[in-house]
All heavy atoms as TSV, in Angstrom:
chain	resi	resn	atom	element	x	y	z
A	1	MET	N	N	0.748	-1.243	-0.023
A	1	MET	CA	C	-0.067	-0.002	0.005
A	1	MET	C	C	0.964	1.252	0.021
A	1	MET	O	O	1.903	1.222	0.792
A	1	MET	CB	C	-0.869	-0.067	1.202
A	1	MET	CG	C	-1.601	1.213	1.478
A	1	MET	SD	S	-2.831	1.086	2.872
A	1	MET	CE	C	-4.205	0.594	1.950
A	2	SER	N	N	0.554	2.148	-0.869
A	2	SER	CA	C	1.347	3.382	-0.886
A	2	SER	C	C	0.981	4.404	0.168
A	2	SER	O	O	-0.039	4.301	0.872
A	2	SER	CB	C	1.167	4.092	-2.305
A	2	SER	OG	O	-0.146	4.632	-2.367
A	3	ARG	N	N	1.853	5.357	0.447
A	3	ARG	CA	C	1.572	6.479	1.428
A	3	ARG	C	C	0.273	7.201	0.951
A	3	ARG	O	O	-0.604	7.541	1.776
A	3	ARG	CB	C	2.720	7.454	1.438
A	3	ARG	CG	C	3.902	6.966	2.178
A	3	ARG	CD	C	4.938	8.070	2.173
A	3	ARG	NE	N	6.142	7.480	2.963
A	3	ARG	CZ	C	7.279	8.076	2.906
A	3	ARG	NH1	N	7.442	9.163	2.295
A	3	ARG	NH2	N	8.264	7.535	3.650
A	4	GLN	N	N	0.140	7.392	-0.358
A	4	GLN	CA	C	-1.012	8.121	-0.814
A	4	GLN	C	C	-2.310	7.256	-0.639
A	4	GLN	O	O	-3.276	7.935	-0.254
A	4	GLN	CB	C	-0.920	8.351	-2.380
A	4	GLN	CG	C	0.124	9.353	-2.789
A	4	GLN	CD	C	1.595	8.882	-2.760
A	4	GLN	OE1	O	1.820	7.627	-2.583
A	4	GLN	NE2	N	2.581	9.753	-2.756
A	5	GLU	N	N	-2.286	6.051	-0.747
A	5	GLU	CA	C	-3.435	5.247	-0.471
A	5	GLU	C	C	-3.809	5.215	0.962
A	5	GLU	O	O	-5.007	5.385	1.292
A	5	GLU	CB	C	-3.226	3.777	-0.977
A	5	GLU	CG	C	-3.086	3.614	-2.505
A	5	GLU	CD	C	-2.626	2.257	-2.973
A	5	GLU	OE1	O	-1.753	1.624	-2.317
A	5	GLU	OE2	O	-3.086	1.870	-3.923
A	6	LEU	N	N	-2.827	5.014	1.863
A	6	LEU	CA	C	-3.065	5.046	3.171
A	6	LEU	C	C	-3.538	6.382	3.718
A	6	LEU	O	O	-4.553	6.511	4.488
A	6	LEU	CB	C	-1.776	4.599	4.061
A	6	LEU	CG	C	-1.969	4.600	5.551
A	6	LEU	CD1	C	-3.084	3.626	5.983
A	6	LEU	CD2	C	-0.607	4.163	6.182
A	7	ALA	N	N	-2.872	7.526	3.225
A	7	ALA	CA	C	-3.453	8.796	3.571
A	7	ALA	C	C	-4.830	9.012	3.219
A	7	ALA	O	O	-5.668	9.551	3.953
A	7	ALA	CB	C	-2.451	9.778	2.817
A	8	ARG	N	N	-5.192	8.585	2.040
A	8	ARG	CA	C	-6.609	8.797	1.563
A	8	ARG	C	C	-7.594	8.015	2.460
A	8	ARG	O	O	-8.613	8.614	2.851
A	8	ARG	CB	C	-6.761	8.163	0.071
A	8	ARG	CG	C	-8.106	8.386	-0.435
A	8	ARG	CD	C	-8.201	7.909	-1.936
A	8	ARG	NE	N	-7.539	6.673	-2.201
A	8	ARG	CZ	C	-7.972	5.461	-1.817
A	8	ARG	NH1	N	-9.236	5.391	-1.174
A	8	ARG	NH2	N	-7.428	4.306	-2.154
A	9	VAL	N	N	-7.270	6.813	2.859
A	9	VAL	CA	C	-8.076	6.069	3.747
A	9	VAL	C	C	-8.195	6.714	5.178
A	9	VAL	O	O	-9.392	6.729	5.666
A	9	VAL	CB	C	-7.577	4.580	3.933
A	9	VAL	CG1	C	-8.269	3.863	5.042
A	9	VAL	CG2	C	-7.609	3.870	2.647
A	10	LEU	N	N	-7.118	7.273	5.584
A	10	LEU	CA	C	-7.114	7.891	6.856
A	10	LEU	C	C	-7.583	9.332	6.879
A	10	LEU	O	O	-7.829	9.877	7.958
A	10	LEU	CB	C	-5.759	7.769	7.540
A	10	LEU	CG	C	-5.122	6.502	7.814
A	10	LEU	CD1	C	-3.693	6.523	8.321
A	10	LEU	CD2	C	-5.998	5.592	8.810
A	11	GLY	N	N	-7.736	9.951	5.675
A	11	GLY	CA	C	-8.195	11.322	5.615
A	11	GLY	C	C	-7.071	12.356	6.009
A	11	GLY	O	O	-7.447	13.385	6.618
A	12	VAL	N	N	-5.784	11.962	5.758
A	12	VAL	CA	C	-4.761	12.951	6.023
A	12	VAL	C	C	-3.833	13.129	4.715
A	12	VAL	O	O	-4.077	12.429	3.692
A	12	VAL	CB	C	-3.804	12.344	7.140
A	12	VAL	CG1	C	-4.517	12.228	8.435
A	12	VAL	CG2	C	-3.151	11.097	6.720
A	13	ASN	N	N	-2.819	14.015	4.764
A	13	ASN	CA	C	-2.019	14.205	3.688
A	13	ASN	C	C	-0.962	13.116	3.626
A	13	ASN	O	O	-0.524	12.557	4.620
A	13	ASN	CB	C	-1.280	15.554	3.965
A	13	ASN	CG	C	-0.568	15.998	2.795
A	13	ASN	OD1	O	0.508	15.448	2.455
A	13	ASN	ND2	N	-0.916	17.096	2.073
A	14	ALA	N	N	-0.488	12.788	2.395
A	14	ALA	CA	C	0.575	11.704	2.357
A	14	ALA	C	C	1.803	12.018	3.110
A	14	ALA	O	O	2.574	11.120	3.555
A	14	ALA	CB	C	0.883	11.497	0.805
A	15	GLN	N	N	2.149	13.392	3.221
A	15	GLN	CA	C	3.305	13.728	3.967
A	15	GLN	C	C	3.142	13.409	5.416
A	15	GLN	O	O	4.148	12.970	6.109
A	15	GLN	CB	C	3.523	15.271	3.793
A	15	GLN	CG	C	4.065	15.689	2.542
A	15	GLN	CD	C	4.413	17.172	2.568
A	15	GLN	OE1	O	3.588	17.945	2.971
A	15	GLN	NE2	N	5.567	17.464	2.022
A	16	THR	N	N	1.901	13.428	5.964
A	16	THR	CA	C	1.662	13.031	7.309
A	16	THR	C	C	2.074	11.615	7.547
A	16	THR	O	O	2.726	11.279	8.605
A	16	THR	CB	C	0.227	13.258	7.622
A	16	THR	OG1	O	-0.082	14.665	7.545
A	16	THR	CG2	C	-0.046	12.940	9.161
A	17	VAL	N	N	1.746	10.698	6.555
A	17	VAL	CA	C	2.073	9.269	6.678
A	17	VAL	C	C	3.582	9.130	6.715
A	17	VAL	O	O	4.089	8.355	7.573
A	17	VAL	CB	C	1.401	8.414	5.512
A	17	VAL	CG1	C	1.899	7.014	5.541
A	17	VAL	CG2	C	-0.183	8.548	5.566
A	18	GLY	N	N	4.298	9.889	5.902
A	18	GLY	CA	C	5.743	9.864	5.886
A	18	GLY	C	C	6.312	10.193	7.271
A	18	GLY	O	O	7.240	9.633	7.702
A	19	PHE	N	N	5.801	11.384	7.763
A	19	PHE	CA	C	6.237	11.840	9.151
A	19	PHE	C	C	5.973	10.789	10.199
A	19	PHE	O	O	6.878	10.581	11.045
A	19	PHE	CB	C	5.466	13.144	9.498
A	19	PHE	CG	C	5.841	14.306	8.743
A	19	PHE	CD1	C	4.919	15.240	8.386
A	19	PHE	CD2	C	7.167	14.494	8.194
A	19	PHE	CE1	C	5.202	16.399	7.649
A	19	PHE	CE2	C	7.491	15.623	7.487
A	19	PHE	CZ	C	6.532	16.547	7.144
A	20	LEU	N	N	4.843	10.082	10.127
A	20	LEU	CA	C	4.460	9.056	11.102
A	20	LEU	C	C	5.509	7.795	10.910
A	20	LEU	O	O	6.042	7.289	11.881
A	20	LEU	CB	C	3.048	8.506	10.810
A	20	LEU	CG	C	1.996	9.415	11.232
A	20	LEU	CD1	C	0.620	8.948	10.670
A	20	LEU	CD2	C	1.949	9.542	12.806
A	21	GLU	N	N	5.825	7.522	9.736
A	21	GLU	CA	C	6.755	6.359	9.502
A	21	GLU	C	C	8.218	6.699	9.980
A	21	GLU	O	O	8.754	5.819	10.556
A	21	GLU	CB	C	6.945	6.129	7.932
A	21	GLU	CG	C	5.738	5.519	7.315
A	21	GLU	CD	C	5.733	5.435	5.834
A	21	GLU	OE1	O	6.546	6.143	5.194
A	21	GLU	OE2	O	5.178	4.509	5.196
A	22	ARG	N	N	8.527	7.894	9.998
A	22	ARG	CA	C	9.906	8.285	10.451
A	22	ARG	C	C	9.961	8.628	11.895
A	22	ARG	O	O	10.954	8.828	12.492
A	22	ARG	CB	C	10.454	9.421	9.564
A	22	ARG	CG	C	10.760	9.197	8.110
A	22	ARG	CD	C	11.483	10.271	7.517
A	22	ARG	NE	N	10.619	11.551	7.491
A	22	ARG	CZ	C	9.717	11.791	6.605
A	22	ARG	NH1	N	9.448	10.922	5.730
A	22	ARG	NH2	N	9.133	13.011	6.627
A	23	GLY	N	N	8.727	8.715	12.471
A	23	GLY	CA	C	8.626	9.019	13.992
A	23	GLY	C	C	8.791	10.569	14.062
A	23	GLY	O	O	9.158	10.899	15.217
A	24	ASP	N	N	8.586	11.266	13.046
A	24	ASP	CA	C	8.669	12.789	13.216
A	24	ASP	C	C	7.432	13.421	13.615
A	24	ASP	O	O	7.495	14.618	13.728
A	24	ASP	CB	C	9.183	13.381	11.890
A	24	ASP	CG	C	10.559	12.928	11.488
A	24	ASP	OD1	O	11.299	12.564	12.324
A	24	ASP	OD2	O	10.976	12.993	10.346
A	25	TYR	N	N	6.398	12.775	13.827
A	25	TYR	CA	C	5.046	13.225	14.047
A	25	TYR	C	C	4.329	12.449	15.070
A	25	TYR	O	O	4.263	11.139	14.796
A	25	TYR	CB	C	4.276	13.453	12.791
A	25	TYR	CG	C	2.833	13.898	12.862
A	25	TYR	CD1	C	2.573	15.214	13.309
A	25	TYR	CD2	C	1.853	13.046	12.637
A	25	TYR	CE1	C	1.318	15.713	13.368
A	25	TYR	CE2	C	0.510	13.437	12.902
A	25	TYR	CZ	C	0.254	14.736	13.190
A	25	TYR	OH	O	-1.052	15.220	13.320
A	26	ALA	N	N	3.721	12.939	16.065
A	26	ALA	CA	C	2.877	12.273	16.952
A	26	ALA	C	C	1.457	12.437	16.557
A	26	ALA	O	O	0.981	13.565	16.557
A	26	ALA	CB	C	3.188	12.635	18.444
A	27	PRO	N	N	0.747	11.289	16.181
A	27	PRO	CA	C	-0.642	11.523	15.660
A	27	PRO	C	C	-1.585	11.886	16.805
A	27	PRO	O	O	-1.427	11.817	17.992
A	27	PRO	CB	C	-0.948	10.214	15.199
A	27	PRO	CG	C	-0.121	9.334	16.104
A	27	PRO	CD	C	1.061	10.003	16.317
A	28	SER	N	N	-2.654	12.558	16.399
A	28	SER	CA	C	-3.698	12.898	17.280
A	28	SER	C	C	-4.359	11.568	17.700
A	28	SER	O	O	-4.145	10.534	17.154
A	28	SER	CB	C	-4.897	13.762	16.653
A	28	SER	OG	O	-5.430	12.981	15.639
A	29	LEU	N	N	-5.004	11.628	18.836
A	29	LEU	CA	C	-5.756	10.392	19.320
A	29	LEU	C	C	-6.668	9.903	18.260
A	29	LEU	O	O	-6.843	8.657	18.056
A	29	LEU	CB	C	-6.424	10.723	20.657
A	29	LEU	CG	C	-7.044	9.530	21.473
A	29	LEU	CD1	C	-5.925	8.459	21.616
A	29	LEU	CD2	C	-7.633	9.968	22.660
A	30	GLU	N	N	-7.499	10.749	17.607
A	30	GLU	CA	C	-8.403	10.399	16.533
A	30	GLU	C	C	-7.643	9.618	15.408
A	30	GLU	O	O	-8.121	8.558	15.016
A	30	GLU	CB	C	-9.047	11.705	15.956
A	30	GLU	CG	C	-10.022	11.295	14.818
A	30	GLU	CD	C	-10.702	12.515	14.360
A	30	GLU	OE1	O	-10.368	13.597	14.745
A	30	GLU	OE2	O	-11.534	12.297	13.392
A	31	LEU	N	N	-6.492	10.138	14.988
A	31	LEU	CA	C	-5.786	9.480	13.964
A	31	LEU	C	C	-5.261	8.210	14.441
A	31	LEU	O	O	-5.232	7.193	13.653
A	31	LEU	CB	C	-4.651	10.360	13.354
A	31	LEU	CG	C	-3.786	9.805	12.343
A	31	LEU	CD1	C	-4.613	9.375	11.110
A	31	LEU	CD2	C	-2.792	10.870	11.827
A	32	ALA	N	N	-4.786	8.174	15.599
A	32	ALA	CA	C	-4.290	6.754	16.127
A	32	ALA	C	C	-5.368	5.697	16.189
A	32	ALA	O	O	-5.122	4.541	15.701
A	32	ALA	CB	C	-3.707	7.022	17.512
A	33	PHE	N	N	-6.555	6.161	16.501
A	33	PHE	CA	C	-7.735	5.174	16.539
A	33	PHE	C	C	-8.071	4.794	15.113
A	33	PHE	O	O	-8.316	3.631	14.828
A	33	PHE	CB	C	-8.862	5.715	17.257
A	33	PHE	CG	C	-8.797	5.492	18.752
A	33	PHE	CD1	C	-8.596	6.601	19.607
A	33	PHE	CD2	C	-9.023	4.247	19.319
A	33	PHE	CE1	C	-8.497	6.249	20.990
A	33	PHE	CE2	C	-8.898	3.983	20.682
A	33	PHE	CZ	C	-8.719	4.979	21.453
A	34	LYS	N	N	-7.968	5.769	14.125
A	34	LYS	CA	C	-8.197	5.375	12.730
A	34	LYS	C	C	-7.233	4.361	12.226
A	34	LYS	O	O	-7.648	3.400	11.620
A	34	LYS	CB	C	-8.201	6.688	11.843
A	34	LYS	CG	C	-9.428	7.541	11.972
A	34	LYS	CD	C	-9.211	8.659	11.060
A	34	LYS	CE	C	-10.398	9.715	11.120
A	34	LYS	NZ	N	-10.205	10.820	10.159
A	35	MET	N	N	-5.983	4.531	12.614
A	35	MET	CA	C	-4.977	3.664	12.144
A	35	MET	C	C	-5.115	2.315	12.728
A	35	MET	O	O	-4.985	1.268	12.146
A	35	MET	CB	C	-3.539	4.294	12.476
A	35	MET	CG	C	-3.224	5.508	11.632
A	35	MET	SD	S	-1.650	6.226	12.221
A	35	MET	CE	C	-0.547	4.984	11.533
A	36	SER	N	N	-5.406	2.306	14.006
A	36	SER	CA	C	-5.632	1.097	14.743
A	36	SER	C	C	-6.835	0.253	14.122
A	36	SER	O	O	-6.623	-0.923	13.901
A	36	SER	CB	C	-5.931	1.416	16.201
A	36	SER	OG	O	-6.316	0.297	17.003
A	37	GLY	N	N	-7.968	0.927	13.790
A	37	GLY	CA	C	-8.963	0.294	13.234
A	37	GLY	C	C	-8.687	-0.163	11.796
A	37	GLY	O	O	-9.106	-1.281	11.404
A	38	PHE	N	N	-7.966	0.668	11.055
A	38	PHE	CA	C	-7.658	0.174	9.656
A	38	PHE	C	C	-6.850	-1.046	9.681
A	38	PHE	O	O	-7.048	-1.976	8.930
A	38	PHE	CB	C	-6.987	1.299	8.985
A	38	PHE	CG	C	-6.593	0.957	7.514
A	38	PHE	CD1	C	-7.530	0.893	6.590
A	38	PHE	CD2	C	-5.311	0.558	7.256
A	38	PHE	CE1	C	-7.134	0.464	5.240
A	38	PHE	CE2	C	-4.926	0.256	5.966
A	38	PHE	CZ	C	-5.880	0.199	4.946
A	39	PHE	N	N	-5.779	-1.113	10.447
A	39	PHE	CA	C	-4.806	-2.216	10.536
A	39	PHE	C	C	-5.346	-3.403	11.433
A	39	PHE	O	O	-4.654	-4.416	11.533
A	39	PHE	CB	C	-3.413	-1.781	10.985
A	39	PHE	CG	C	-2.782	-0.979	9.978
A	39	PHE	CD1	C	-2.603	0.345	10.180
A	39	PHE	CD2	C	-2.327	-1.514	8.668
A	39	PHE	CE1	C	-1.898	1.149	9.164
A	39	PHE	CE2	C	-1.653	-0.755	7.785
A	39	PHE	CZ	C	-1.420	0.600	7.962
A	40	LEU	N	N	-6.528	-3.219	12.090
A	40	LEU	CA	C	-7.055	-4.207	12.917
A	40	LEU	C	C	-6.045	-4.674	14.071
A	40	LEU	O	O	-5.851	-5.811	14.357
A	40	LEU	CB	C	-7.623	-5.431	12.178
A	40	LEU	CG	C	-8.589	-5.101	11.126
A	40	LEU	CD1	C	-8.995	-6.360	10.217
A	40	LEU	CD2	C	-9.897	-4.470	11.766
A	41	LEU	N	N	-5.361	-3.671	14.610
A	41	LEU	CA	C	-4.417	-3.865	15.698
A	41	LEU	C	C	-4.692	-2.911	16.827
A	41	LEU	O	O	-5.281	-1.914	16.599
A	41	LEU	CB	C	-3.007	-3.578	15.305
A	41	LEU	CG	C	-2.457	-4.502	14.137
A	41	LEU	CD1	C	-1.262	-3.849	13.580
A	41	LEU	CD2	C	-2.156	-5.880	14.694
A	42	PRO	N	N	-4.325	-3.397	18.037
A	42	PRO	CA	C	-4.460	-2.441	19.172
A	42	PRO	C	C	-3.492	-1.225	19.054
A	42	PRO	O	O	-2.377	-1.441	18.343
A	42	PRO	CB	C	-4.171	-3.345	20.466
A	42	PRO	CG	C	-3.433	-4.440	19.927
A	42	PRO	CD	C	-3.891	-4.688	18.500
A	43	ILE	N	N	-3.865	-0.125	19.548
A	43	ILE	CA	C	-2.982	1.141	19.423
A	43	ILE	C	C	-1.579	0.708	19.947
A	43	ILE	O	O	-0.572	1.181	19.392
A	43	ILE	CB	C	-3.576	2.294	20.198
A	43	ILE	CG1	C	-4.852	2.751	19.359
A	43	ILE	CG2	C	-2.532	3.351	20.329
A	43	ILE	CD1	C	-5.516	3.897	20.028
A	44	GLU	N	N	-1.539	-0.085	21.010
A	44	GLU	CA	C	-0.156	-0.456	21.573
A	44	GLU	C	C	0.696	-1.259	20.530
A	44	GLU	O	O	1.874	-1.170	20.646
A	44	GLU	CB	C	-0.295	-1.263	22.880
A	44	GLU	CG	C	-1.017	-0.557	24.017
A	44	GLU	CD	C	-2.527	-0.684	23.822
A	44	GLU	OE1	O	-3.080	-1.406	22.966
A	44	GLU	OE2	O	-3.170	-0.023	24.686
A	45	ALA	N	N	0.111	-1.867	19.586
A	45	ALA	CA	C	0.802	-2.599	18.607
A	45	ALA	C	C	1.448	-1.664	17.488
A	45	ALA	O	O	2.314	-2.022	16.773
A	45	ALA	CB	C	-0.030	-3.690	17.933
A	46	ILE	N	N	0.877	-0.485	17.374
A	46	ILE	CA	C	1.273	0.569	16.417
A	46	ILE	C	C	2.216	1.642	17.031
A	46	ILE	O	O	3.213	2.011	16.412
A	46	ILE	CB	C	0.100	1.185	15.848
A	46	ILE	CG1	C	-0.784	0.195	15.092
A	46	ILE	CG2	C	0.489	2.237	14.714
A	46	ILE	CD1	C	-2.167	0.688	14.618
A	47	PHE	N	N	1.885	2.008	18.262
A	47	PHE	CA	C	2.609	3.139	18.911
A	47	PHE	C	C	3.006	2.635	20.281
A	47	PHE	O	O	2.383	1.884	20.932
A	47	PHE	CB	C	1.751	4.309	19.069
A	47	PHE	CG	C	1.128	4.945	17.769
A	47	PHE	CD1	C	-0.146	4.649	17.418
A	47	PHE	CD2	C	1.936	5.681	16.944
A	47	PHE	CE1	C	-0.579	5.076	16.251
A	47	PHE	CE2	C	1.504	6.200	15.707
A	47	PHE	CZ	C	0.080	5.873	15.376
A	48	SER	N	N	4.273	3.112	20.626
A	48	SER	CA	C	4.873	2.743	21.892
A	48	SER	C	C	5.741	3.883	22.391
A	48	SER	O	O	6.326	4.500	21.501
A	48	SER	CB	C	5.566	1.409	21.808
A	48	SER	OG	O	6.193	1.222	23.102
A	49	VAL	N	N	5.836	4.112	23.632
A	49	VAL	CA	C	6.780	5.066	24.128
A	49	VAL	C	C	8.196	4.509	24.208
A	49	VAL	O	O	9.133	5.342	24.269
A	49	VAL	CB	C	6.374	5.669	25.589
A	49	VAL	CG1	C	5.046	6.338	25.515
A	49	VAL	CG2	C	6.279	4.460	26.555
A	50	GLU	N	N	8.324	3.218	24.054
A	50	GLU	CA	C	9.668	2.638	24.048
A	50	GLU	C	C	9.881	2.048	22.647
A	50	GLU	O	O	8.862	1.471	22.072
A	50	GLU	CB	C	9.757	1.488	25.114
A	50	GLU	CG	C	9.457	2.070	26.411
A	50	GLU	CD	C	10.191	1.332	27.574
A	50	GLU	OE1	O	10.935	0.463	27.266
A	50	GLU	OE2	O	9.984	1.723	28.743
A	51	PRO	N	N	11.014	2.082	22.136
A	51	PRO	CA	C	11.248	1.508	20.799
A	51	PRO	C	C	10.940	-0.113	20.815
A	51	PRO	O	O	11.067	-0.786	21.694
A	51	PRO	CB	C	12.736	1.559	20.581
A	51	PRO	CG	C	13.207	2.573	21.576
A	51	PRO	CD	C	12.336	2.485	22.637
A	52	PHE	N	N	10.295	-0.569	19.713
A	52	PHE	CA	C	10.030	-1.916	19.456
A	52	PHE	C	C	11.326	-2.768	19.161
A	52	PHE	O	O	12.188	-2.279	18.466
A	52	PHE	CB	C	9.094	-2.118	18.344
A	52	PHE	CG	C	7.685	-1.539	18.528
A	52	PHE	CD1	C	7.182	-0.497	17.765
A	52	PHE	CD2	C	6.893	-2.201	19.511
A	52	PHE	CE1	C	5.960	-0.048	18.086
A	52	PHE	CE2	C	5.628	-1.697	19.763
A	52	PHE	CZ	C	5.145	-0.598	19.025
A	53	ARG	N	N	11.375	-3.911	19.752
A	53	ARG	CA	C	12.569	-4.742	19.345
A	53	ARG	C	C	12.144	-5.349	17.934
A	53	ARG	O	O	10.996	-5.623	17.636
A	53	ARG	CB	C	12.614	-5.950	20.381
A	53	ARG	CG	C	13.234	-5.514	21.699
A	53	ARG	CD	C	13.255	-6.655	22.662
A	53	ARG	NE	N	13.410	-8.046	22.129
A	53	ARG	CZ	C	12.791	-9.019	22.746
A	53	ARG	NH1	N	12.105	-8.935	23.816
A	53	ARG	NH2	N	12.884	-10.254	22.206
A	54	PRO	N	N	13.150	-5.675	17.203
A	54	PRO	CA	C	12.890	-6.135	15.805
A	54	PRO	C	C	12.191	-7.466	15.907
A	54	PRO	O	O	12.427	-8.275	16.808
A	54	PRO	CB	C	14.326	-6.431	15.213
A	54	PRO	CG	C	15.135	-5.458	15.983
A	54	PRO	CD	C	14.595	-5.303	17.365
A	55	LEU	N	N	11.206	-7.708	15.045
A	55	LEU	CA	C	10.460	-8.957	15.047
A	55	LEU	C	C	11.325	-10.160	14.981
A	55	LEU	O	O	11.056	-11.184	15.677
A	55	LEU	CB	C	9.348	-8.903	13.985
A	55	LEU	CG	C	8.376	-10.059	13.926
A	55	LEU	CD1	C	7.628	-10.278	15.260
A	55	LEU	CD2	C	7.483	-9.943	12.749
A	56	SER	N	N	12.272	-10.172	14.174
A	56	SER	CA	C	13.245	-11.210	13.906
A	56	SER	C	C	13.987	-11.559	15.257
A	56	SER	O	O	14.099	-12.793	15.538
A	56	SER	CB	C	14.320	-11.030	12.938
A	56	SER	OG	O	14.969	-9.816	13.303
A	57	GLU	N	N	14.222	-10.569	16.098
A	57	GLU	CA	C	14.823	-10.802	17.407
A	57	GLU	C	C	13.893	-11.388	18.273
A	57	GLU	O	O	14.239	-12.400	19.044
A	57	GLU	CB	C	15.375	-9.496	17.987
A	57	GLU	CG	C	16.115	-9.588	19.274
A	57	GLU	CD	C	16.455	-8.256	19.748
A	57	GLU	OE1	O	17.133	-7.585	19.158
A	57	GLU	OE2	O	16.042	-7.948	20.935
A	58	GLN	N	N	12.651	-11.025	18.324
A	58	GLN	CA	C	11.662	-11.582	19.195
A	58	GLN	C	C	11.312	-13.060	18.807
A	58	GLN	O	O	11.360	-13.931	19.733
A	58	GLN	CB	C	10.374	-10.823	19.095
A	58	GLN	CG	C	10.428	-9.378	19.603
A	58	GLN	CD	C	9.206	-8.543	19.405
A	58	GLN	OE1	O	8.043	-9.121	19.578
A	58	GLN	NE2	N	9.219	-7.349	18.988
A	59	VAL	N	N	11.311	-13.366	17.542
A	59	VAL	CA	C	10.925	-14.671	17.175
A	59	VAL	C	C	12.139	-15.660	17.490
A	59	VAL	O	O	12.189	-16.740	17.944
A	59	VAL	CB	C	10.690	-14.741	15.648
A	59	VAL	CG1	C	10.612	-16.270	15.119
A	59	VAL	CG2	C	9.301	-14.046	15.455
A	60	TYR	N	N	13.323	-15.145	17.129
A	60	TYR	CA	C	14.599	-15.934	17.304
A	60	TYR	C	C	14.873	-16.289	18.727
A	60	TYR	O	O	15.080	-17.334	19.149
A	60	TYR	CB	C	15.860	-15.130	16.772
A	60	TYR	CG	C	17.107	-15.873	16.963
A	60	TYR	CD1	C	17.484	-16.986	16.262
A	60	TYR	CD2	C	17.998	-15.506	17.883
A	60	TYR	CE1	C	18.610	-17.687	16.474
A	60	TYR	CE2	C	19.260	-16.147	18.200
A	60	TYR	CZ	C	19.522	-17.250	17.538
A	60	TYR	OH	O	20.696	-17.830	17.699
A	61	LEU	N	N	14.575	-15.277	19.632
A	61	LEU	CA	C	14.833	-15.518	21.097
A	61	LEU	C	C	13.815	-16.447	21.562
A	61	LEU	O	O	14.137	-17.299	22.415
A	61	LEU	CB	C	14.798	-14.213	21.895
A	61	LEU	CG	C	16.079	-13.332	21.663
A	61	LEU	CD1	C	16.040	-11.969	22.340
A	61	LEU	CD2	C	17.386	-13.999	21.957
A	62	ARG	N	N	12.557	-16.331	21.118
A	62	ARG	CA	C	11.480	-17.192	21.617
A	62	ARG	C	C	11.778	-18.636	21.182
A	62	ARG	O	O	11.610	-19.525	21.950
A	62	ARG	CB	C	10.079	-16.784	21.038
A	62	ARG	CG	C	8.928	-17.544	21.566
A	62	ARG	CD	C	7.617	-17.171	21.093
A	62	ARG	NE	N	7.456	-15.726	21.119
A	62	ARG	CZ	C	6.791	-15.009	19.975
A	62	ARG	NH1	N	6.381	-15.786	18.997
A	62	ARG	NH2	N	6.750	-13.767	20.108
A	63	ASN	N	N	12.227	-18.854	19.909
A	63	ASN	CA	C	12.521	-20.247	19.434
A	63	ASN	C	C	13.695	-20.803	20.112
A	63	ASN	O	O	13.787	-21.950	20.373
A	63	ASN	CB	C	12.681	-20.202	17.928
A	63	ASN	CG	C	11.440	-19.940	17.181
A	63	ASN	OD1	O	10.299	-20.102	17.731
A	63	ASN	ND2	N	11.490	-19.505	16.037
A	64	ARG	N	N	14.634	-20.014	20.443
A	64	ARG	CA	C	15.789	-20.465	21.134
A	64	ARG	C	C	15.581	-20.894	22.554
A	64	ARG	O	O	16.223	-21.773	23.138
A	64	ARG	CB	C	16.847	-19.314	21.152
A	64	ARG	CG	C	18.252	-19.697	21.192
A	64	ARG	CD	C	19.205	-18.597	20.913
A	64	ARG	NE	N	20.420	-19.022	21.331
A	64	ARG	CZ	C	21.540	-18.243	21.438
A	64	ARG	NH1	N	21.440	-17.001	21.322
A	64	ARG	NH2	N	22.682	-18.826	21.763
A	65	GLN	N	N	14.619	-20.278	23.307
A	65	GLN	CA	C	14.280	-20.599	24.675
A	65	GLN	C	C	13.494	-21.818	24.786
A	65	GLN	O	O	13.438	-22.458	25.786
A	65	GLN	CB	C	13.529	-19.448	25.280
A	65	GLN	CG	C	14.399	-18.200	25.456
A	65	GLN	CD	C	13.695	-16.918	25.978
A	65	GLN	OE1	O	12.462	-17.086	26.144
A	65	GLN	NE2	N	14.291	-15.949	26.235
A	66	ALA	N	N	12.730	-22.243	23.638
A	66	ALA	CA	C	11.968	-23.377	23.689
A	66	ALA	C	C	12.690	-24.646	23.562
A	66	ALA	O	O	13.759	-24.766	23.333
A	66	ALA	CB	C	11.013	-23.234	22.450
């Protein structure tokens, strides 16, 4: 999905999507809920006050402990 397509669905400018991707913009609560609903994910899965660990690291460590 392109930035333009996502921006259209969310009702924002494509530049806003770019700012969000880079972490240069904190979305409004309304926009956060729109994104959460669109991606069918809880807000915590999209936004966090702490950096996310890479998914590959999470999967690798989980498999290693098993």
